[in-house]
N, C-alpha and C positions, 0 to 999 in steps of 0.2 A: 486559333491554338490548336496545337501537335496532339492530334488522338491519341491515346495510347494504346496499344495494343498488347491483347489478352495473351497472343501467340507472338514467342519474337522469332524471328527472320531472320536468316542468317546471309552472307555476301562473301565477294572475293575481295580480298586483300592483298595488293604488293604490297611488303615491307621493305621499304628503301629509306634514306636519307634525301627528306627532300629537296632541301639547300644545297647538300652535296652529291651526288649521284655519280656514280661513275658509267657514262654511257653505253661503254661498252661491256658492264656486268649485268651478268642474269643473277637475279633476285629474287628470293623465295615469295611464292604462291602459297596463301591462308586462306581454310576456311573461318569465318569471321562473324561471333555472336556476340552481342550487348547485349548483359540482364543484369538486374538491378544496380549498375554504376560500373558492370566488369565487364570485361573484355576478354572473350575463349575464344580461343585458335587452334585452328589444326594445319598441319603442312601437308598441302594438297602431292607434295610430290614433285609440282613444276618449280622450273628456275625459268624468268622472265626479262629481257629486259625490258626497260621503263619505256621505251617508245616502238614497245609492242604491243602496250597493256592501256587497253580503254575502260579505267576507272567508272564510268556514264553508262558503258555494255550492259545488253543486256540488263533495261529498265533499269540501270545503274545499280547492279549485281554485279557488274565486271565481268570482263569477257577482254580474250587474246582479239590483236588486231591481224589482220591480212598480213603482216608484215610476217607474224610467229612462225609462218613458214604453210606451205600447202594443206598441212592438215590439220589447219587452224580451225575450221566448221566443227571438224568430227571432235576434236580437241574441246570445244568450247560446248559442244555438246554431251561431254565426259562429265565434263567440270560442274555443270549444271544440273542434269540432276540427278551426280549428287549430293548436292546442294539443298534440289527440293524432297530428295529420300530424307537427312539431315533434320530438312526443318517438319516433315509431315511426324517423324518418330515424336519430337518436341509434342509438336501439337496432340498426339495420339497420349501421351504421356498425361499432357495438362487437361485436355477432358478427361480419363479417370482420376487422374490427383490433384483437383481443384486445389490451386494454392499450394504446392508442392513442389514445384520447381523450383531446381537452385544450381546454384553453377557444377555442383557437382557431378549433377542428374547431366544436363548438357553436355561437360569434355566425358563421359559416359559414353554417349549414344555418340559423341564425332568417332570414340577411341575404337568404337563396336566392341567395347565390353558390357557384361549383363548389368542390364540397370535395377539399383536395387533403392527403397526407401531411406533418403535422410531420419526417420522416424524410428529404424530397422522393425514395422508392424506393432511397436509396441501400440496398444491402451493408454488412454489420455486419463483415465479414472483412477487405471491403476498406477500409473505413473504418480498421480498426485499421490494418490493414497503412501505408494512407497519414500515420498518424498515429506510427509508428516512424517511416518515412522523416522526416520533419521532427524528430521529434525528434535521429536522428539527423544532419540536413544543421544543425542548431543547436545541435550540440556537447553535447547534451543525455542522450545516450546512448553509448556507443563502440559498434564494429563487432560485437565480438561482441555483446551484448547486441541490436542489431538481430538479428541474425542469430537466436537463439535466439527472438527474437517474431516471425519468420516461423517459423517450423518450430512453436510453438507454433502458432500460428494454421493451420494445414495439420493439426496435432490435431485441434482441433476444426473439421476441416470435416471431418475422417474420423470425429468423435463426431455430426456433427449428420445425418451419412448411414446409419450404421453402426446410428443410437437411433430412427430416424426424428423426427431434430425438426427437419428442413428444412422451408420453407414455400413460398416461390413456385420451391425449387428446392429437391431433394435434399438438398443439401450447402450452402445457403444461407437464409440467414434475411437480412430487413430490419432497416434501424439499431435503427427502432420496437419491435422484435416482441425487443428482449433486455430481460432479466429475472431477477432473483433466481433463479426457481421453477428456470431453463435453466441457469443458472449452478451451481446446485448441485446436480444435475445432470450436469454438464462436471464437478466434482468428484468426484461417485460414480465416473463412468467414469474418467478418470484414475486413484484409486484403486485399484477395483478391478479393471479390464479391463488397465491395462496397468500395475498398479502401481509407480504415482511414491508418491512421497515426499511430507509435507506440504510443503518446500523447495521441490522441483523444482515443485508445482502452483503455489505461492504465483511464482515467475519468471516465468511464463506467463501467470497470472493479473494482474500488473501491467500492461503493454501493456492488458489488458482494461480496467482500471481507469481510466489516464490517459485512453482514446480516451473513454470514455463522461461523463469529465468535462467535456472540451472537448463533447463531443456537445453535453453540455445545456449547455452558456455558448453555444452556437450554436444553442437551442433543436429540437432534432433529438429529443431524449427531455427528458421532463420533470423535475423537480427531484426529483419521489418513486421515478423509476423510479433516478435516484445513488443518492438517499440509500441503496436497500437495496443495490445492485450494491457500493457501497464498501467497504465493510466486511465482502464474504465472504473475503479469505483466511483461510487457516486458521492454528491456532497451532501451531509449528513448536515443535522440540526445541529447548533453551534454548543448545547449543552448533552445532546445525547454523548459527544464523542470523552467527555469528560468522567461520564460512567464506565470505568474498562469490566467494572469488577473488583473485589476482591483477594489477591494475590497471596495472603497474609505479612505483606510488610508493611512496616508502623514503626516508630518510636516509642520509647516506653520514655519513660519519665527521664531516666539517667542518660539516655540518647541526647533528649531535647534541650539537658541540661551541659550537653558535651556541645551541641549544635549552636547554645548560646555562646560558651567559652572560644569555641571555633570563631563565631560572630565577633566575637572582640578583639580579636587578634588578627583577622584578617584586613590587608589592605588594601584590596580589590573594593572599587567604591562601591559601582556597581551590582558586583558578587554579594557583596553585603546588602544591598537594598531587595537586593532577591531576597533574601534570607526574612529581613524584614517584612517580608507579604509574605513569606513562608507560614510564618510568627502568627503573624493576621490573620490567614486563611482559620490556623488551628483553635487559634483564642476567638475568633468568631463565627466559631460552631463549624470546624470542618468545613467553610467558605469555598467553594471547588474557583478554579482559576478562572473561567471563564466570566463567574460574578465577581470577584477580587480586578479583575479587567474592567468590568461595565462600571462597579462601584462608581456612584457618582455624591458631590457633594451634598446635593439635592436631597440625599437618601438618607446623611449623617443627621441625627437631632443631639445634639449636646445639650440640652436642656435637657431632655428627658430620657438622655443616656441608653438611645437605643438606633438597632439599624433600620429603616423601613425599604425593603427591595423587591419589586417582583426578582424572582429568581428566570436567569434565561431560559431553564431546562422545563421548565412549569409553563415557558412566557404564553404558547399559542393553548395550552388547557386551562389553563387558571390565573386569571389577572390579580386576585387582590396580594398584599401585600406579603414580603418572610420579613416577623419582626424578631431580630437578634440583639439579647440584650448588651449594652455597653459595655463592660466588663473594664474593670482596673488597666490591665492591659492592653484592651483593643482601642483605650482612649486615647491611653501614652501614645500610641503609636500614628493614630489620627491626629491628635494636636500636633505629632513632629514634623507628618506629614503637609497639612495644613500651612507651618511655618515655612517649609521649602518653597509652597507656593509654583512647582509647575505647572500647573495646568488648573484652570480657573471650574474646571468642567467635570473633569474624571480623576479622581482619588491619588492615585499612584504612574498616573500617566503611563500608563500602557499605550494607552489609544489618545488620537490629536484629539482638541475640542470638537473639532468638524466632524466627526465621526460618527456615521448615522447605524445605532445599535438593532434599528431598524431591519437594516439588509441585511437578510441571513447568508448569503451567499460570503458576504463584503466581513461578517464575523465567522462566519467559518475560517476563510482564511488571514485573517488576524489572529483569530485565537490557535492555530497552526505555527504561526508564525512568532509569537508569542514563546508559547508553552517551547517550541526548540528551544527560542536563546534563554527562557529562565532553568528551563533541565540540563541543560547544559551546564549554568553555570552551580546549580544545585547537583552535578556529578560529581566536581570537585570538589566541593562541600559536603557530601558524604564521605568520598575518599578519604578529606580530612580528619573526619567525625571516629575513622573506622568501624559503618556500619558494615554488614558484609552482606550488602546488598545495594542496587545501584537508587540512588533519593532523588527522588520526581516529586512534583509539585502536589501529585492527587496527595500523595502518602500523609500533608499534612490533615486532610478530611477522618483519614483512615485511621491517622493518630489520636483524632480528638475521637472517636467513637471509642475506640479500643481505651480509652486510656479513661472517658466520662464512665464506659460502662462499668470498669473495675477497679473505679477510685476506692481507697483502703479505706476513708473517713466517708465521703460523700458518693459513693456511686447513683449515676441517675438511673433511673428507670430505664426502659425500652420505649415506649414513650415518648420521654423528654426529647433523649436523644434522636429519636423517630422526628419530631417536630424539627429541631434545631437544623439537621442537617436535610429539612426540607421536603423529605420523602412523603409521598401521596399518604402513605398508611405505614404503620407498624409491620404489616407483614415486610411490606421490600426491606427494610432493618433486620427483620428478624431475616430472611434469608441472606442477608451479605455476614450478618455478623453472629450466627447463632454459634457455632463451632470456638466462640472468642470470650463466653459469658459463662461458662460453664461453674467457673469459680466463685463467679459474683452470684449465681443462683443458689448454690450451695450453701456459701455465710448466708443470704439473706433464709432460706431455709432456717438455719440453725438460729438469728436472732428474733425469730418466731417463737422459737422455745416450746412449741406443743410436746406436748407428752402425756399422750390419753392411754395408756396398757395399763391392764391388769397388772397388781403388783406379781405375778408370777412369771412373769416374763420376763428371761431374761435375753 
């Protein structure tokens, strides 16, 4: 196997039509470099006949034959000396700026123009922060995601400083110096020093990946650099990626009525089935997509009117089954899918009966695939309903929680909603939904009828 050189070296190339050259014509002789699949050339100023050229001379660098003329030795020396000069300048650049060599740099060296960095000397951390600000101002991310991104870059600087990875300063690197090896070390630092989960690390990698994509588009880093960086995210637990926080998007009761009306008139069969799954998740206590996917008929007890299932998110920490009361809408949907008989194992047929749900990596990728297909259809549904936001499957979970907490006639308390959602404690539920239950708390306090004040207080 051919060993890849760290420093590209050049050769002399006579440019002529191999199959139809003119024996008496003189053709251009070029300095030539091959880098990253690109060919970079510079004219030497020499014109040579094919018979006077030996492509294998000078240890395959190319050489003029004696038939070129009486000065062929002197001319060969001049050509090779110039070629070696270019080689040494390229090598010096690579040693000074590892991973920064590009086609443009080689062209600059060949043409004798000042060599400037592709990244214009931009600081990597500052570039990511500016990209986060741009995405915030363009409404591509929310304020919370922006602040989380800034926090992550502060941790990245801490990593550079404490692990000795900084270059031009102890907590800084140039934009063009970012690479996959460095990010792999950063990931290990976050996992083993900071004790962060894969999901937390991925949240902090996303702004880096977005910024690197923009840097690639602007020519600050190479396609090769970005290609290695864009896939650096870690495999998360299949359940954890369903809990992306609450962004305030949920369906009101009127929205849900509009959704069912849209379903009645929709002619696309598979999209109607996805709506059924969405409504099932809503009625089944805000069930996550990954649990709808993995719901099996053995979990369903029509006689006791309940669903008993170990939630995927808590599979590693808590083995007890989560009990969901089977309300009338839930039972109707389940009986319909039972009659359809798509699979003998999984209720909604989103996984083949042979699928191993104990394989976390397989489940992660299956969940991503299903999530993508379901949400593509639900986006169309949301537009048809006229929602002011993009409808996703996870909206079913938030819609159940908000409507259950704020129901006018029979609101559930925080503990009850927490149990149905499968949260480990009410603290989680309160943290997510506290801002959306103000009216319920006020009404409950009023219903208590407390009025223990002296008569003189007006």
